[in-house]
N, CA and C atoms as an extended XYZ file, in Angstrom:
510
Properties=species:S:1:pos:R:3:atomname:S:1:resname:S:1:resid:I:1 pbc="F F F"
N       129.979      111.587      130.119 N   ALA     1
C       129.260      110.333      130.294 CA  ALA     1
C       128.027      110.363      129.090 C   ALA     1
N       128.028      109.046      128.588 N   GLU     2
C       126.789      108.876      127.506 CA  GLU     2
C       125.994      107.703      128.049 C   GLU     2
N       124.719      108.344      128.025 N   ILE     3
C       123.635      107.245      128.475 CA  ILE     3
C       122.945      106.798      127.104 C   ILE     3
N       123.063      105.570      127.120 N   LEU     4
C       122.386      104.817      125.705 CA  LEU     4
C       121.080      104.368      126.283 C   LEU     4
N       119.961      104.026      125.502 N   PRO     5
C       118.755      103.581      125.808 CA  PRO     5
C       118.994      102.136      125.796 C   PRO     5
N       118.229      101.298      126.868 N   ASN     6
C       118.381      100.014      126.944 CA  ASN     6
C       117.136       99.621      126.068 C   ASN     6
N       117.269       98.675      125.060 N   ILE     7
C       116.379       98.106      124.312 CA  ILE     7
C       115.362       97.253      125.254 C   ILE     7
N       115.791       96.544      126.309 N   HIS     8
C       114.862       96.039      127.339 CA  HIS     8
C       114.014       96.904      127.870 C   HIS     8
N       114.107       98.308      127.872 N   SER     9
C       113.204       99.146      128.464 CA  SER     9
C       112.248       99.718      127.477 C   SER     9
N       112.152       99.121      126.217 N   LEU    10
C       111.158       99.491      125.210 CA  LEU    10
C       109.755       99.506      125.954 C   LEU    10
N       109.071      100.847      125.830 N   ASN    11
C       107.665      100.719      126.464 CA  ASN    11
C       106.591      100.825      125.193 C   ASN    11
N       106.823      101.284      124.150 N   ARG    12
C       105.922      101.167      123.130 CA  ARG    12
C       106.700      100.782      121.677 C   ARG    12
N       105.940       99.986      121.014 N   LEU    13
C       106.175       99.276      119.731 CA  LEU    13
C       105.274       99.824      118.735 C   LEU    13
N       105.742      100.506      117.413 N   TYR    14
C       105.041      100.738      116.332 CA  TYR    14
C       105.230       99.469      115.377 C   TYR    14
N       104.029       99.143      114.885 N   VAL    15
C       103.799       98.122      113.947 CA  VAL    15
C       103.040       98.853      112.897 C   VAL    15
N       103.481       98.513      111.490 N   GLU    16
C       102.989       99.092      110.399 CA  GLU    16
C       102.313       97.878      109.685 C   GLU    16
N       100.966       97.554      109.794 N   PRO    17
C       100.447       96.150      109.277 CA  PRO    17
C       100.451       96.303      107.753 C   PRO    17
N       100.423       97.448      107.057 N   THR    18
C       100.264       97.610      105.652 CA  THR    18
C       100.843       99.094      105.220 C   THR    18
N       101.297       98.877      104.009 N   SER    19
C       101.771      100.356      103.552 CA  SER    19
C       100.590      100.656      102.487 C   SER    19
N        99.644       99.871      102.388 N   ARG    20
C        98.579      100.196      101.441 CA  ARG    20
C        97.514      101.355      102.088 C   ARG    20
N        96.908      102.089      101.274 N   CYS    21
C        95.945      103.077      101.823 CA  CYS    21
C        94.782      103.104      100.855 C   CYS    21
N        93.643      103.565      101.287 N   ASN    22
C        92.567      103.766      100.584 CA  ASN    22
C        92.416      105.096       99.938 C   ASN    22
N        93.264      106.007      100.555 N   LEU    23
C        93.459      107.421      100.072 CA  LEU    23
C        94.613      107.713       99.413 C   LEU    23
N        94.685      108.855       98.787 N   ALA    24
C        95.864      109.469       98.101 CA  ALA    24
C        96.039      110.790       98.564 C   ALA    24
N        96.375      110.980       99.888 N   CYS    25
C        96.483      112.448      100.481 CA  CYS    25
C        97.550      113.113       99.915 C   CYS    25
N        97.378      114.379       99.701 N   ARG    26
C        98.315      115.206       99.025 CA  ARG    26
C        99.705      115.268       99.859 C   ARG    26
N        99.624      115.121      101.094 N   THR    27
C       100.819      115.509      101.945 CA  THR    27
C       101.495      114.026      102.363 C   THR    27
N       100.997      112.997      101.698 N   CYS    28
C       101.503      111.768      102.163 CA  CYS    28
C       102.871      111.161      101.567 C   CYS    28
N       103.730      110.720      102.267 N   ILE    29
C       105.021      110.431      101.993 CA  ILE    29
C       105.017      109.294      100.904 C   ILE    29
N       104.090      108.400      100.818 N   ARG    30
C       103.850      107.487       99.699 CA  ARG    30
C       103.901      107.981       98.409 C   ARG    30
N       103.578      109.260       98.297 N   ASN    31
C       103.572      109.820       96.943 CA  ASN    31
C       104.870      109.946       96.376 C   ASN    31
N       105.890      109.696       97.134 N   THR    32
C       107.292      109.774       96.614 CA  THR    32
C       107.905      108.358       96.444 C   THR    32
N       107.067      107.509       96.905 N   TRP    33
C       107.755      106.023       96.642 CA  TRP    33
C       107.620      105.432       95.515 C   TRP    33
N       108.512      104.638       95.205 N   THR    34
C       108.526      103.633       93.925 CA  THR    34
C       108.445      102.102       94.447 C   THR    34
N       108.307      102.091       95.645 N   GLU    35
C       108.099      100.680       96.085 CA  GLU    35
C       106.792      100.117       95.988 C   GLU    35
N       106.683       98.924       95.930 N   PRO    36
C       105.204       98.242       95.814 CA  PRO    36
C       104.761       98.341       97.062 C   PRO    36
N       103.372       98.512       97.178 N   MET    37
C       102.424       98.653       98.445 CA  MET    37
C       102.175       97.116       98.808 C   MET    37
N       102.219       96.897      100.143 N   GLY    38
C       101.680       95.587      100.429 CA  GLY    38
C       101.421       95.399      101.986 C   GLY    38
N       100.847       94.264      102.467 N   ASP    39
C       100.752       93.933      103.905 CA  ASP    39
C       101.563       93.148      104.610 C   ASP    39
N       101.800       93.387      105.821 N   MET    40
C       102.469       92.640      106.640 CA  MET    40
C       102.167       91.155      106.617 C   MET    40
N       102.957       90.082      106.323 N   ASP    41
C       102.593       88.705      106.247 CA  ASP    41
C       102.266       88.369      107.830 C   ASP    41
N       101.186       87.502      107.920 N   MET    42
C       100.808       87.160      109.266 CA  MET    42
C       101.772       86.304      110.035 C   MET    42
N       102.579       85.518      109.170 N   GLY    43
C       103.624       84.763      109.819 CA  GLY    43
C       104.478       85.640      110.586 C   GLY    43
N       104.911       86.614      109.738 N   VAL    44
C       106.017       87.712      110.408 CA  VAL    44
C       105.197       88.245      111.685 C   VAL    44
N       103.998       88.574      111.420 N   PHE    45
C       103.288       89.239      112.668 CA  PHE    45
C       103.350       88.219      113.860 C   PHE    45
N       102.951       86.947      113.661 N   GLU    46
C       102.828       86.022      114.630 CA  GLU    46
C       104.247       85.739      115.395 C   GLU    46
N       105.271       85.891      114.655 N   ARG    47
C       106.598       85.568      115.156 CA  ARG    47
C       106.820       86.825      116.142 C   ARG    47
N       106.554       88.011      115.657 N   LEU    48
C       106.618       89.258      116.524 CA  LEU    48
C       105.882       89.104      117.698 C   LEU    48
N       104.581       88.868      117.485 N   SER    49
C       103.614       88.856      118.636 CA  SER    49
C       104.013       87.736      119.652 C   SER    49
N       104.793       86.621      119.250 N   SER    50
C       105.127       85.608      120.233 CA  SER    50
C       106.144       86.086      121.014 C   SER    50
N       106.981       87.275      120.562 N   GLN    51
C       108.147       87.702      121.356 CA  GLN    51
C       107.811       88.987      122.276 C   GLN    51
N       106.425       89.379      122.360 N   LEU    52
C       106.340       90.614      122.904 CA  LEU    52
C       106.471       90.603      124.534 C   LEU    52
N       106.140       89.322      125.029 N   ARG    53
C       106.289       89.211      126.521 CA  ARG    53
C       107.983       89.127      126.980 C   ARG    53
N       108.811       89.242      126.010 N   ARG    54
C       110.161       89.318      126.277 CA  ARG    54
C       110.578       90.756      126.812 C   ARG    54
N       109.885       91.566      126.534 N   PHE    55
C       110.098       93.105      126.820 CA  PHE    55
C       109.229       93.411      128.125 C   PHE    55
N       109.958       93.334      129.287 N   PRO    56
C       109.334       93.589      130.445 CA  PRO    56
C       108.710       94.927      130.596 C   PRO    56
N       109.159       95.859      129.934 N   HIS    57
C       108.638       97.227      130.038 CA  HIS    57
C       107.684       97.626      128.922 C   HIS    57
N       107.419       96.693      127.992 N   LEU    58
C       106.694       96.992      126.934 CA  LEU    58
C       105.176       97.171      127.625 C   LEU    58
N       104.595       98.458      127.258 N   GLU    59
C       103.233       98.716      127.662 CA  GLU    59
C       102.169       98.744      126.398 C   GLU    59
N       102.606       99.174      125.290 N   SER    60
C       101.651       99.249      124.260 CA  SER    60
C       102.364       99.050      122.824 C   SER    60
N       101.301       98.496      121.973 N   VAL    61
C       101.429       98.395      120.683 CA  VAL    61
C       100.739       99.455      119.623 C   VAL    61
N       101.504      100.307      119.102 N   MET    62
C       100.634      101.361      118.004 CA  MET    62
C       100.631      100.795      116.628 C   MET    62
N        99.351      100.295      116.088 N   PHE    63
C        99.375      100.076      114.768 CA  PHE    63
C        99.202      101.481      113.790 C   PHE    63
N       100.035      101.709      112.966 N   GLY    64
C        99.846      102.905      112.119 CA  GLY    64
C       101.190      102.884      111.170 C   GLY    64
N       101.439      104.015      110.640 N   GLY    65
C       102.520      104.130      109.602 CA  GLY    65
C       102.123      104.874      108.516 C   GLY    65
N       102.562      104.636      107.480 N   PHE    66
C       102.334      105.349      106.174 CA  PHE    66
C       101.123      104.633      105.425 C   PHE    66
N       100.747      103.642      105.950 N   GLY    67
C        99.543      102.859      105.141 CA  GLY    67
C        98.270      103.021      106.068 C   GLY    67
N        97.109      102.372      105.857 N   GLU    68
C        95.944      102.645      106.539 CA  GLU    68
C        95.859      101.159      107.296 C   GLU    68
N        95.907      101.143      108.640 N   PRO    69
C        96.069       99.766      109.294 CA  PRO    69
C        94.643       98.957      109.081 C   PRO    69
N        93.574       99.815      108.934 N   THR    70
C        92.176       98.884      108.984 CA  THR    70
C        92.162       98.460      107.531 C   THR    70
N        92.774       98.717      106.570 N   ALA    71
C        92.965       98.126      105.279 CA  ALA    71
C        93.630       96.679      105.255 C   ALA    71
N        94.210       96.312      106.330 N   HIS    72
C        94.815       94.952      106.578 CA  HIS    72
C        93.704       93.998      106.811 C   HIS    72
N        93.636       93.006      106.024 N   PRO    73
C        92.446       92.050      106.274 CA  PRO    73
C        92.500       91.256      107.590 C   PRO    73
N        93.656       91.364      108.107 N   ARG    74
C        93.715       90.700      109.840 CA  ARG    74
C        94.080       91.499      110.790 C   ARG    74
N        93.617       92.874      110.738 N   ILE    75
C        93.866       93.884      111.727 CA  ILE    75
C        93.251       93.457      113.024 C   ILE    75
N        92.192       92.792      113.026 N   LEU    76
C        91.552       92.495      114.202 CA  LEU    76
C        92.251       91.326      114.840 C   LEU    76
N        92.779       90.495      114.152 N   ASP    77
C        93.551       89.313      114.712 CA  ASP    77
C        94.819       89.901      115.413 C   ASP    77
N        95.585       90.887      114.720 N   MET    78
C        96.572       91.499      115.300 CA  MET    78
C        96.283       92.194      116.662 C   MET    78
N        95.306       93.104      116.584 N   ILE    79
C        94.807       93.598      118.015 CA  ILE    79
C        94.787       92.602      119.087 C   ILE    79
N        93.918       91.334      118.523 N   ARG    80
C        93.741       90.209      119.651 CA  ARG    80
C        94.908       89.927      120.298 C   ARG    80
N        95.969       89.567      119.374 N   ALA    81
C        97.288       89.143      119.773 CA  ALA    81
C        97.853       90.030      120.802 C   ALA    81
N        97.851       91.360      120.395 N   VAL    82
C        98.492       92.215      121.279 CA  VAL    82
C        97.734       92.075      122.811 C   VAL    82
N        96.362       92.275      122.771 N   LYS    83
C        95.605       92.204      123.991 CA  LYS    83
C        95.920       90.665      124.686 C   LYS    83
N        96.100       89.890      124.192 N   ALA    84
C        96.433       88.451      124.670 CA  ALA    84
C        97.719       88.519      125.301 C   ALA    84
N        98.628       89.331      124.928 N   ALA    85
C        99.870       89.428      125.670 CA  ALA    85
C        99.792       90.388      126.686 C   ALA    85
N        98.639       90.988      127.042 N   GLY    86
C        98.372       91.841      128.190 CA  GLY    86
C        98.756       93.106      127.882 C   GLY    86
N        98.852       93.768      126.597 N   LEU    87
C        99.298       94.842      126.338 CA  LEU    87
C        98.297       95.932      125.974 C   LEU    87
N        98.547       97.033      125.809 N   ARG    88
C        97.516       98.219      125.336 CA  ARG    88
C        97.747       98.069      123.968 C   ARG    88
N        96.578       98.225      123.198 N   ALA    89
C        96.570       98.157      121.713 CA  ALA    89
C        95.947       99.547      121.336 C   ALA    89
N        96.722      100.397      120.309 N   GLU    90
C        96.518      101.516      119.823 CA  GLU    90
C        96.470      101.595      118.441 C   GLU    90
N        95.723      102.440      117.623 N   MET    91
C        95.820      102.489      116.216 CA  MET    91
C        95.475      103.898      115.669 C   MET    91
N        96.150      104.206      114.670 N   THR    92
C        95.914      105.496      113.994 CA  THR    92
C        95.194      105.261      112.569 C   THR    92
N        94.115      105.925      112.458 N   THR    93
C        93.409      105.698      111.218 CA  THR    93
C        92.824      106.867      110.527 C   THR    93
N        92.518      106.924      109.394 N   ASN    94
C        91.886      107.863      108.587 CA  ASN    94
C        90.394      107.857      108.687 C   ASN    94
N        89.821      106.668      109.395 N   ALA    95
C        88.375      106.682      109.773 CA  ALA    95
C        87.319      106.224      108.703 C   ALA    95
N        87.886      106.380      107.438 N   THR    96
C        87.114      106.209      106.159 CA  THR    96
C        86.443      104.709      105.979 C   THR    96
N        87.146      103.872      106.849 N   LEU    97
C        86.679      102.372      106.671 CA  LEU    97
C        85.975      101.902      107.840 C   LEU    97
N        85.608      102.803      108.773 N   LEU    98
C        85.148      102.328      109.937 CA  LEU    98
C        83.439      101.993      109.744 C   LEU    98
N        83.150      100.818      109.081 N   ASP    99
C        81.959      100.502      108.897 CA  ASP    99
C        81.442       99.579      110.097 C   ASP    99
N        80.129       99.271      110.294 N   ASP   100
C        79.721       98.580      111.204 CA  ASP   100
C        80.491       97.341      111.811 C   ASP   100
N        80.869       96.461      110.621 N   ALA   101
C        81.683       95.367      111.068 CA  ALA   101
C        82.958       95.758      111.834 C   ALA   101
N        83.615       96.750      111.382 N   LEU   102
C        85.038       97.030      111.818 CA  LEU   102
C        84.819       97.682      113.258 C   LEU   102
N        83.850       98.499      113.493 N   VAL   103
C        83.457       99.159      114.834 CA  VAL   103
C        83.215       98.063      115.611 C   VAL   103
N        82.267       97.012      115.434 N   GLU   104
C        82.103       95.972      116.377 CA  GLU   104
C        83.240       95.211      116.755 C   GLU   104
N        84.083       94.906      115.588 N   GLY   105
C        85.382       94.197      115.895 CA  GLY   105
C        86.404       94.909      116.655 C   GLY   105
N        86.658       95.979      116.671 N   LEU   106
C        87.439       96.915      117.382 CA  LEU   106
C        86.891       96.897      118.816 C   LEU   106
N        85.624       97.012      119.047 N   LEU   107
C        85.186       96.784      120.377 CA  LEU   107
C        85.477       95.494      120.902 C   LEU   107
N        84.975       94.478      120.250 N   ARG   108
C        85.089       93.114      120.643 CA  ARG   108
C        86.507       92.714      120.948 C   ARG   108
N        87.553       93.172      120.313 N   GLU   109
C        89.028       92.938      120.447 CA  GLU   109
C        89.539       93.773      121.551 C   GLU   109
N        88.671       94.824      122.063 N   ARG   110
C        89.077       95.696      122.996 CA  ARG   110
C        90.258       96.543      122.798 C   ARG   110
N        90.261       97.157      121.573 N   LEU   111
C        91.223       98.208      121.284 CA  LEU   111
C        91.263       99.423      122.391 C   LEU   111
N        92.216       99.668      122.667 N   ASP   112
C        92.328      100.601      123.761 CA  ASP   112
C        92.212      102.224      123.445 C   ASP   112
N        92.916      102.565      122.357 N   MET   113
C        92.901      103.928      121.647 CA  MET   113
C        92.925      104.122      120.261 C   MET   113
N        92.002      104.874      119.746 N   LEU   114
C        91.973      105.045      118.428 CA  LEU   114
C        92.281      106.550      118.090 C   LEU   114
N        93.440      106.738      117.256 N   TRP   115
C        93.726      107.978      116.821 CA  TRP   115
C        93.199      108.181      115.476 C   TRP   115
N        92.590      109.618      115.240 N   ILE   116
C        91.850      109.603      114.129 CA  ILE   116
C        92.500      110.748      113.370 C   ILE   116
N        92.970      110.664      112.148 N   SER   117
C        93.790      111.662      111.317 CA  SER   117
C        92.938      112.576      110.842 C   SER   117
N        92.700      113.862      111.309 N   LEU   118
C        91.952      115.001      110.622 CA  LEU   118
C        92.865      116.007      110.343 C   LEU   118
N        92.742      116.518      109.090 N   ASP   119
C        93.784      117.753      108.762 CA  ASP   119
C        92.839      118.930      108.246 C   ASP   119
N        91.811      118.975      108.844 N   GLY   120
C        90.826      120.064      108.531 CA  GLY   120
C        89.518      119.979      109.383 C   GLY   120
N        88.924      121.213      109.525 N   THR   121
C        87.672      121.236      110.334 CA  THR   121
C        86.427      121.446      109.407 C   THR   121
N        86.847      121.847      108.207 N   THR   122
C        85.706      122.143      107.103 CA  THR   122
C        85.792      121.168      106.128 C   THR   122
N        84.744      120.997      105.152 N   GLU   123
C        84.881      120.122      104.272 CA  GLU   123
C        85.874      120.486      103.354 C   GLU   123
N        86.012      121.928      102.961 N   GLU   124
C        87.026      122.414      102.125 CA  GLU   124
C        88.378      122.294      102.599 C   GLU   124
N        88.810      122.549      103.908 N   SER   125
C        90.088      122.383      104.492 CA  SER   125
C        90.358      120.845      104.390 C   SER   125
N        89.490      120.063      104.831 N   PHE   126
C        89.866      118.710      104.858 CA  PHE   126
C        90.048      118.060      103.397 C   PHE   126
N        89.328      118.508      102.519 N   ALA   127
C        89.506      117.896      101.246 CA  ALA   127
C        90.838      118.504      100.354 C   ALA   127
N        91.414      119.512      100.921 N   ALA   128
C        92.510      120.170      100.375 CA  ALA   128
C        93.796      119.199      100.737 C   ALA   128
N        93.539      118.346      101.842 N   VAL   129
C        94.632      117.252      102.087 CA  VAL   129
C        94.150      116.021      101.792 C   VAL   129
N        93.052      115.653      102.038 N   ARG   130
C        92.440      114.321      101.752 CA  ARG   130
C        91.217      114.385      100.688 C   ARG   130
N        91.809      114.741       99.520 N   PRO   131
C        90.521      114.816       98.424 CA  PRO   131
C        89.442      113.671       98.422 C   PRO   131
N        89.794      112.482       98.633 N   ASP   132
C        88.928      111.425       98.339 CA  ASP   132
C        88.175      110.751       99.817 C   ASP   132
N        88.314      111.439      100.768 N   ALA   133
C        87.946      111.144      102.068 CA  ALA   133
C        86.514      111.638      102.414 C   ALA   133
N        86.427      112.966      102.590 N   GLY   134
C        85.087      113.524      102.823 CA  GLY   134
C        85.028      113.681      104.371 C   GLY   134
N        85.265      114.668      104.813 N   LEU   135
C        84.761      115.079      106.313 CA  LEU   135
C        83.550      114.510      106.845 C   LEU   135
N        82.556      114.748      106.063 N   ALA   136
C        81.147      114.364      106.426 CA  ALA   136
C        81.093      112.653      106.558 C   ALA   136
N        81.689      112.081      105.803 N   ARG   137
C        81.887      110.446      105.773 CA  ARG   137
C        82.623      110.143      107.219 C   ARG   137
N        83.928      110.771      107.295 N   VAL   138
C        84.614      110.446      108.622 CA  VAL   138
C        83.893      110.837      109.982 C   VAL   138
N        83.063      111.846      110.095 N   LEU   139
C        82.288      112.302      111.104 CA  LEU   139
C        81.277      111.462      111.352 C   LEU   139
N        80.695      110.937      110.180 N   GLU   140
C        79.378      109.898      110.239 CA  GLU   140
C        80.156      108.553      110.908 C   GLU   140
N        81.297      108.097      110.261 N   ASN   141
C        81.993      106.985      110.925 CA  ASN   141
C        82.360      106.996      112.435 C   ASN   141
N        82.739      108.238      112.805 N   LEU   142
C        82.914      108.425      114.234 CA  LEU   142
C        81.886      108.347      115.128 C   LEU   142
N        80.605      108.916      114.614 N   ASP   143
C        79.468      108.884      115.147 CA  ASP   143
C        78.981      107.466      115.385 C   ASP   143
N        79.108      106.642      114.367 N   ARG   144
C        78.811      105.157      114.579 CA  ARG   144
C        79.623      104.518      115.495 C   ARG   144
N        81.082      104.981      115.692 N   LEU   145
C        81.627      104.239      116.926 CA  LEU   145
C        81.055      104.953      118.196 C   LEU   145
N        80.872      106.187      118.255 N   ALA   146
C        80.385      106.865      119.609 CA  ALA   146
C        79.168      106.140      119.932 C   ALA   146
N        78.353      105.861      119.019 N   ARG   147
C        76.904      105.414      119.582 CA  ARG   147
C        77.088      103.804      120.226 C   ARG   147
N        78.201      103.132      119.756 N   ARG   148
C        78.371      101.829      120.413 CA  ARG   148
C        79.348      101.817      121.415 C   ARG   148
N        80.287      102.718      121.386 N   ASN   149
C        81.442      102.794      122.262 CA  ASN   149
C        81.051      102.685      123.739 C   ASN   149
N        81.471      101.757      124.546 N   GLY   150
C        81.047      101.681      126.043 CA  GLY   150
C        80.021      100.961      126.275 C   GLY   150
N        79.111      100.488      125.232 N   ARG   151
C        77.844       99.804      125.576 CA  ARG   151
C        78.248       98.374      126.170 C   ARG   151
N        79.245       97.793      126.035 N   ASP   152
C        79.534       96.540      126.439 CA  ASP   152
C        80.677       96.498      127.672 C   ASP   152
N        80.717       97.725      128.285 N   GLY   153
C        81.604       97.874      129.329 CA  GLY   153
C        83.086       98.226      128.921 C   GLY   153
N        83.312       98.198      127.730 N   HIS   154
C        84.766       98.691      127.191 CA  HIS   154
C        84.501       99.716      126.210 C   HIS   154
N        85.245      100.848      126.601 N   GLU   155
C        85.370      102.050      125.741 CA  GLU   155
C        86.661      102.427      125.197 C   GLU   155
N        86.481      102.508      123.795 N   ILE   156
C        87.760      103.011      123.335 CA  ILE   156
C        88.068      104.487      123.203 C   ILE   156
N        89.301      104.722      123.726 N   GLU   157
C        89.610      106.261      123.816 CA  GLU   157
C        89.847      106.687      122.582 C   GLU   157
N        89.440      107.965      122.165 N   ILE   158
C        89.329      108.462      120.893 CA  ILE   158
C        90.479      109.876      120.977 C   ILE   158
N        91.308      109.799      120.214 N   GLY   159
C        92.232      111.059      119.954 CA  GLY   159
C        92.293      111.548      118.560 C   GLY   159
N        92.819      112.757      118.422 N   ILE   160
C        92.686      113.449      117.106 CA  ILE   160
C        94.202      113.643      116.835 C   ILE   160
N        94.675      113.294      115.659 N   ALA   161
C        96.018      113.530      115.167 CA  ALA   161
C        95.696      114.500      114.009 C   ALA   161
N        96.215      115.785      114.255 N   PHE   162
C        95.984      117.009      113.507 CA  PHE   162
C        97.305      117.448      112.963 C   PHE   162
N        97.723      117.364      111.603 N   VAL   163
C        98.817      117.932      111.109 CA  VAL   163
C        98.749      119.430      110.650 C   VAL   163
N        99.180      120.291      111.506 N   VAL   164
C        98.972      121.863      111.365 CA  VAL   164
C        99.788      122.300      110.114 C   VAL   164
N        99.356      122.920      109.240 N   MET   165
C        99.887      123.430      107.985 CA  MET   165
C        99.396      124.830      107.872 C   MET   165
N        99.905      125.579      106.887 N   LYS   166
C        99.567      126.821      106.699 CA  LYS   166
C        98.121      126.931      106.014 C   LYS   166
N        97.879      125.967      105.284 N   THR   167
C        96.344      125.967      104.707 CA  THR   167
C        95.346      125.547      105.611 C   THR   167
N        95.503      124.947      106.894 N   ASN   168
C        94.581      124.687      107.719 CA  ASN   168
C        94.853      125.303      109.095 C   ASN   168
N        95.865      126.190      109.332 N   LEU   169
C        95.971      126.547      110.510 CA  LEU   169
C        94.695      127.347      111.234 C   LEU   169
N        93.853      128.109      110.385 N   GLY   170
C        92.918      128.785      110.874 CA  GLY   170
C        91.704      127.917      111.240 C   GLY   170
C-alpha cells in the first residue's frame, strides 16, 4: 500500500517574499546562483492569499527562504493578509533590519512567531558566517523587540534558528 499526501491537508505554507538579502553570508546558497534577485510581485501574493481559505487544514504561513523577508517593501501587508485569512503568520529573519518602525509594524500586524537566524554566540563565531551582520547589532534589535513585545496584549513568540557547523559547535 502506498499512502500519498493529500494536498488538501496542507497545514503550513512557505512563502519566499524576496530572494534579495542585505547580507552576504558565507554559507548562503545564494552564493552559487547566477539568477537575478528580486521581490515577489504583490499581484502574485494577492492571488495566493485570496486562495488561502481553500485549504481547510492550513494553519500557518511561514515567510522565509533564501532571501531576507524584511527586505520586501510590503512584508507587513503580506502578514496582514495572512492574519485576515485567520492563519498563523511566522517569519525567519537575520534580524539586522528590525528597526523601530518594523518592530511596531510586526506587533501591529500581529505576527505570531519570529525565528531569528543565529549561527554563533560570540562576535567572532557569528562574524565567521555572517561577516556584515554583527552579533551586537542583532542582539540590540532583539532587545528593541523584547522591550515592546506584549505591551499591547499581543506577544510575538521568538525562536532561534541555529545552523550547527564545525566552526560554531562549541
